[in-house]
N, CA and C of each residue as an Amber inpcrd file, in Angstrom:
protein
   300
   0.8440000  -1.1720000   0.0000000   0.0000000   0.0000000   0.0000000
   0.8830000   1.2260000   0.0000000   0.5890000   2.0960000  -0.8780000
   1.3290000   3.3480000  -0.9410000   0.4920000   4.4760000  -0.3890000
   1.1190000   5.5940000  -0.2600000   0.3850000   6.7570000   0.2230000
  -0.0020000   7.6360000  -0.9570000  -0.9950000   8.4380000  -0.7400000
  -1.4510000   9.3510000  -1.7600000  -0.5090000  10.5530000  -1.7900000
   0.1120000  10.8030000  -2.9500000   1.1210000  11.8660000  -3.0420000
   0.5760000  13.2400000  -2.6840000  -0.4680000  13.6220000  -3.3760000
  -0.9650000  14.9740000  -3.1720000  -1.9910000  15.0730000  -2.0610000
  -2.3620000  13.9570000  -1.4810000  -3.2770000  13.9850000  -0.3500000
  -4.7300000  14.1210000  -0.7450000  -5.0170000  14.1580000  -2.0240000
  -6.4150000  14.2970000  -2.4320000  -7.1110000  12.9480000  -2.3120000
  -8.3200000  12.9700000  -1.8440000  -9.1050000  11.7670000  -1.6520000
 -10.4030000  11.9300000  -2.4330000 -10.8700000  10.8050000  -3.0150000
 -12.1710000  10.8630000  -3.6920000 -12.0590000  11.0710000  -5.1850000
 -10.9960000  10.6030000  -5.8190000 -10.8880000  10.7600000  -7.2610000
 -11.5560000   9.6110000  -8.0180000 -12.1670000   8.6650000  -7.3170000
 -12.9600000   7.5700000  -7.8870000 -12.2040000   6.6990000  -8.8910000
 -10.9270000   6.4970000  -8.6930000 -10.1900000   5.5880000  -9.5570000
 -10.4320000   4.1360000  -9.1680000 -11.0170000   3.8970000  -8.0060000
 -11.2620000   2.5360000  -7.5490000 -12.4080000   1.8750000  -8.3090000
 -13.2630000   2.6500000  -8.9390000 -14.3790000   2.1060000  -9.6970000
 -14.2210000   2.3840000 -11.1930000 -13.0050000   2.4290000 -11.6780000
 -12.7520000   2.7990000 -13.0620000 -13.3230000   1.7950000 -14.0560000
 -13.2720000   0.4960000 -13.7600000 -13.7220000  -0.5080000 -14.7150000
 -15.1790000  -0.9060000 -14.5920000 -15.9240000  -0.2870000 -13.6950000
 -17.3060000  -0.6690000 -13.4490000 -18.2300000   0.1950000 -14.2880000
 -19.1170000  -0.4570000 -15.0580000 -20.0330000   0.3130000 -15.8950000
 -21.2810000   0.7340000 -15.1320000 -21.7770000  -0.1160000 -14.2270000
 -22.9220000   0.2450000 -13.4190000 -24.2580000   0.0910000 -14.1200000
 -24.2750000  -0.4250000 -15.3370000 -25.5250000  -0.5850000 -16.0660000
 -25.8660000  -2.0680000 -16.1250000 -27.0640000  -2.4070000 -15.6920000
 -27.5190000  -3.7940000 -15.7180000 -28.5320000  -3.9590000 -16.8320000
 -28.2730000  -4.8930000 -17.7240000 -29.2260000  -5.1920000 -18.7790000
 -29.5750000  -6.6670000 -18.6920000 -30.7950000  -6.9850000 -18.2820000
 -31.1750000  -8.4010000 -18.1680000 -31.3190000  -9.0280000 -19.5470000
 -31.1580000 -10.3470000 -19.5940000 -31.3060000 -11.0670000 -20.8440000
 -32.7820000 -11.1970000 -21.1950000 -33.1020000 -11.0070000 -22.4410000
 -34.4680000 -11.2580000 -22.8810000 -34.6420000 -12.7620000 -22.9960000
 -35.8710000 -13.2830000 -22.8930000 -36.0640000 -14.7370000 -22.8710000
 -35.4070000 -15.4840000 -24.0240000 -35.3850000 -14.9120000 -25.2110000
 -34.7810000 -15.6010000 -26.3400000 -33.2890000 -15.8120000 -26.1170000
 -32.6300000 -14.8830000 -25.4460000 -31.1920000 -15.0050000 -25.2150000
 -30.8870000 -16.0890000 -24.1850000 -31.5870000 -16.1200000 -23.0760000
 -31.2510000 -17.1310000 -22.0680000 -31.7310000 -18.5030000 -22.4830000
 -32.7890000 -18.5830000 -23.2820000 -33.2230000 -19.8860000 -23.7810000
 -32.1560000 -20.4690000 -24.7000000 -31.5580000 -19.6390000 -25.5150000
 -30.5000000 -20.1080000 -26.4070000 -29.2730000 -20.5450000 -25.6110000
 -28.9710000 -19.8500000 -24.5310000 -27.8400000 -20.2440000 -23.6720000
 -28.1000000 -21.5960000 -23.0160000 -29.3470000 -21.8470000 -22.6180000
 -29.7000000 -23.1490000 -22.0400000 -29.5550000 -24.2430000 -23.0890000
 -30.0110000 -23.9580000 -24.3030000 -29.9010000 -24.9510000 -25.3750000
 -28.4510000 -25.2590000 -25.7280000 -27.5510000 -24.3090000 -25.5120000
 -26.1280000 -24.5260000 -25.8010000 -25.5120000 -25.5840000 -24.8970000
 -26.1500000 -25.8820000 -23.7760000 -25.6400000 -26.9150000 -22.8720000
 -25.6790000 -28.3040000 -23.5130000 -26.5010000 -28.4800000 -24.5390000
 -26.5670000 -29.7830000 -25.2200000 -25.2260000 -30.1740000 -25.8310000
 -24.4360000 -29.1970000 -26.2170000 -23.1690000 -29.4590000 -26.8910000
 -22.0320000 -29.7710000 -25.9310000 -22.2740000 -29.6420000 -24.6360000
 -21.2240000 -29.8680000 -23.6550000 -21.1900000 -31.3270000 -23.2250000
 -19.9900000 -31.7930000 -22.9170000 -19.8180000 -33.1660000 -22.4510000
 -19.6720000 -33.2430000 -20.9360000 -19.1550000 -32.1760000 -20.3420000
 -18.9650000 -32.1090000 -18.9030000 -19.6410000 -30.8420000 -18.4040000
 -20.4140000 -30.9720000 -17.3420000 -21.1330000 -29.8280000 -16.7910000
 -20.8170000 -29.7170000 -15.3120000 -20.5420000 -28.5110000 -14.8800000
 -20.2910000 -28.2480000 -13.4750000 -21.6350000 -27.9990000 -12.7860000
 -21.7290000 -28.3270000 -11.5230000 -22.9430000 -28.1530000 -10.7200000
 -24.1160000 -28.9440000 -11.3040000 -23.9220000 -30.2420000 -11.4550000
 -24.9630000 -31.0980000 -12.0020000 -26.1750000 -31.2080000 -11.0880000
 -25.9950000 -30.9550000  -9.8210000 -27.1210000 -31.0640000  -8.8760000
 -28.2330000 -30.0740000  -9.2100000 -27.8840000 -28.9360000  -9.7700000
 -28.9010000 -27.9590000 -10.1570000 -29.7720000 -28.5320000 -11.2630000
 -29.1360000 -29.1240000 -12.2630000 -29.8830000 -29.7590000 -13.3460000
 -30.7040000 -30.9260000 -12.8180000 -30.1040000 -31.6940000 -11.9330000
 -30.7860000 -32.8530000 -11.3720000 -32.0440000 -32.4260000 -10.6160000
 -31.9270000 -31.3940000  -9.8170000 -33.0780000 -30.8930000  -9.0740000
 -34.1560000 -30.3690000 -10.0220000 -33.7470000 -29.7020000 -11.0910000
 -34.7090000 -29.1930000 -12.0620000 -35.4740000 -30.3270000 -12.7200000
 -34.7880000 -31.3860000 -13.1130000 -35.4620000 -32.5160000 -13.7550000
 -36.3450000 -33.2740000 -12.7700000 -35.9560000 -33.3270000 -11.5030000
 -36.8050000 -33.9510000 -10.4820000 -38.0830000 -33.1360000 -10.2750000
 -37.9250000 -31.8360000 -10.1330000 -39.0760000 -30.9660000  -9.8670000
 -40.0590000 -30.9920000 -11.0350000 -39.5270000 -30.9750000 -12.2510000
 -40.3940000 -30.9630000 -13.4250000 -40.8740000 -32.3530000 -13.8290000
 -40.4510000 -33.3670000 -13.0740000 -40.9090000 -34.7530000 -13.2440000
 -40.6910000 -35.2790000 -14.6610000 -39.4610000 -35.1900000 -15.1200000
 -39.1380000 -35.7420000 -16.4390000 -39.1470000 -37.2650000 -16.4250000
 -38.3560000 -37.8440000 -15.5740000 -38.2690000 -39.2940000 -15.4380000
 -38.0310000 -39.5940000 -13.9620000 -37.9980000 -40.8570000 -13.6430000
 -37.6880000 -41.2200000 -12.2670000 -36.1710000 -41.2120000 -12.0560000
 -35.7730000 -41.3460000 -10.8210000 -34.3660000 -41.2920000 -10.4630000
 -33.5440000 -42.3600000 -11.1590000 -34.1080000 -43.5350000 -11.3310000
 -33.3750000 -44.6380000 -11.9620000 -32.9620000 -44.2990000 -13.3890000
 -33.7600000 -43.5320000 -14.0760000 -33.4170000 -43.1610000 -15.4500000
 -32.4140000 -42.0090000 -15.4880000 -32.6230000 -41.0000000 -14.6400000
 -31.7950000 -39.7930000 -14.6860000 -30.3830000 -40.0090000 -14.1570000
 -30.2110000 -40.9300000 -13.2340000 -28.9190000 -41.1170000 -12.5720000
 -28.2070000 -42.3640000 -13.0850000 -26.8990000 -42.3790000 -12.8280000
 -26.1220000 -43.5690000 -13.1630000 -26.5900000 -44.7260000 -12.2950000
 -26.3570000 -45.9160000 -12.7500000 -26.8510000 -47.1110000 -12.0810000
 -26.2880000 -47.2240000 -10.6610000 -27.1670000 -47.4270000  -9.7070000
 -26.8390000 -47.6110000  -8.2890000 -26.1160000 -46.4170000  -7.6690000
 -26.3100000 -45.2240000  -8.2220000 -25.7170000 -44.0130000  -7.6480000
 -26.7660000 -42.9070000  -7.6570000 -26.3800000 -41.7510000  -7.1800000
 -27.2220000 -40.5680000  -7.2530000 -26.5660000 -39.5100000  -8.1290000
 -25.6600000 -39.9340000  -9.0010000 -24.9570000 -39.0120000  -9.8860000
 -25.7200000 -38.8920000 -11.1980000 -25.9970000 -37.6800000 -11.6050000
 -26.7420000 -37.4230000 -12.8310000 -25.9740000 -37.9350000 -14.0390000
 -26.6520000 -38.6010000 -14.9330000 -26.0190000 -39.0800000 -16.1570000
 -26.3180000 -38.0690000 -17.2570000 -25.3450000 -37.2080000 -17.5250000
 -25.5410000 -36.0680000 -18.4100000 -25.8590000 -36.4970000 -19.8380000
 -25.3000000 -37.6130000 -20.2960000 -25.5760000 -38.0830000 -21.6550000
 -27.0620000 -38.3260000 -21.8720000 -27.7260000 -38.8510000 -20.8760000
 -29.1460000 -39.1480000 -21.0010000 -30.0100000 -37.9020000 -20.8920000
 -29.6630000 -36.9990000 -19.9960000 -30.5660000 -35.8920000 -19.7090000
 -30.3830000 -34.6920000 -20.6220000 -29.2730000 -34.5960000 -21.3070000
 -29.0900000 -33.4250000 -22.1670000 -30.0180000 -33.4530000 -23.3730000
 -30.6040000 -34.5980000 -23.6820000 -31.5790000 -34.6470000 -24.7740000
 -32.8730000 -33.9200000 -24.4030000 -33.1190000 -33.7200000 -23.1110000
 -34.3050000 -32.9740000 -22.6860000 -34.2040000 -31.5030000 -23.0480000
 -33.0140000 -31.0240000 -23.3620000 -32.8160000 -29.6210000 -23.7120000
 -33.0140000 -29.3680000 -25.1990000 -33.3560000 -30.4070000 -25.9400000
 -33.4610000 -30.3020000 -27.3900000 -34.6230000 -29.4180000 -27.8360000
 -35.7650000 -29.5910000 -27.2450000 -36.9410000 -28.8510000 -27.6830000
 -37.3870000 -27.8650000 -26.6140000 -38.5210000 -27.2380000 -26.8350000
 -39.0210000 -26.2320000 -25.8950000 -39.8580000 -26.8270000 -24.7740000
 -39.8700000 -28.1450000 -24.6460000 -40.6670000 -28.7730000 -23.5900000
 -40.1800000 -28.3610000 -22.2040000 -38.8760000 -28.2010000 -22.0460000
 -38.3250000 -27.7700000 -20.7530000 -38.8880000 -26.4130000 -20.3570000
 -38.9090000 -25.4820000 -21.2910000 -39.4000000 -24.1390000 -20.9950000
 -40.9080000 -24.1380000 -20.7630000 -41.6140000 -25.0080000 -21.4460000
 -43.0630000 -25.1320000 -21.2210000 -43.3330000 -25.6720000 -19.8280000
 -42.5910000 -26.7100000 -19.4400000 -42.7770000 -27.2790000 -18.0960000
 -42.3860000 -26.2800000 -17.0180000 -41.3520000 -25.4960000 -17.2570000
 -40.9450000 -24.4850000 -16.2790000 -42.0210000 -23.4280000 -16.1150000
 -42.6640000 -23.0250000 -17.2020000 -43.6960000 -21.9930000 -17.1000000
 -44.9780000 -22.5340000 -16.4740000 -45.2440000 -23.8390000 -16.6420000
 -46.4620000 -24.4280000 -16.0910000 -46.3050000 -24.8840000 -14.6430000
 -45.0910000 -24.9360000 -14.1380000 -44.8620000 -25.4310000 -12.7800000
 -45.4630000 -24.4680000 -11.7630000 -46.2070000 -25.0140000 -10.8320000
 -46.8130000 -24.2160000  -9.7730000 -46.2980000 -24.7570000  -8.4460000
 -45.4570000 -23.9900000  -7.7420000 -44.7910000 -24.5180000  -6.5430000
 -45.6650000 -24.5450000  -5.2980000 -46.8830000 -24.0150000  -5.3520000
 -47.7200000 -23.9310000  -4.1760000 -48.7920000 -24.9840000  -4.1940000
 -49.2640000 -25.3630000  -3.0240000 -50.3670000 -26.3060000  -2.9150000
 -49.9130000 -27.7230000  -2.6480000 -50.8630000 -28.6540000  -2.5040000
 -50.5230000 -30.0410000  -2.2120000 -49.9090000 -30.7260000  -3.4220000
 -49.0030000 -31.6480000  -3.1550000 -48.3550000 -32.4310000  -4.2130000
 -48.8660000 -33.8550000  -4.1530000 -48.8450000 -34.4960000  -5.2750000
 -49.3120000 -35.8830000  -5.3670000 -48.2670000 -36.8340000  -4.8500000
């Protein structure tokens, strides 16, 4: 840490690289990013995908996971990202009320 030569404080050089503008993705952009996951062979944080497929009731655990484990089998589940069924199920999901 060095000292300030001229003693002036508040020149805002600490936030030089920050733009401060937030632009959210429009649905078409994030849907395309989700579809891009089909091309990947290795995915980090598979539990998020696993929880999503469980909640949306795609298949049972035996199909989604590797045999005799609880590890998601990405080769099998990435085909669910092919069409817009995932986005339809996400929009139709209602988290409130009794479950079957």
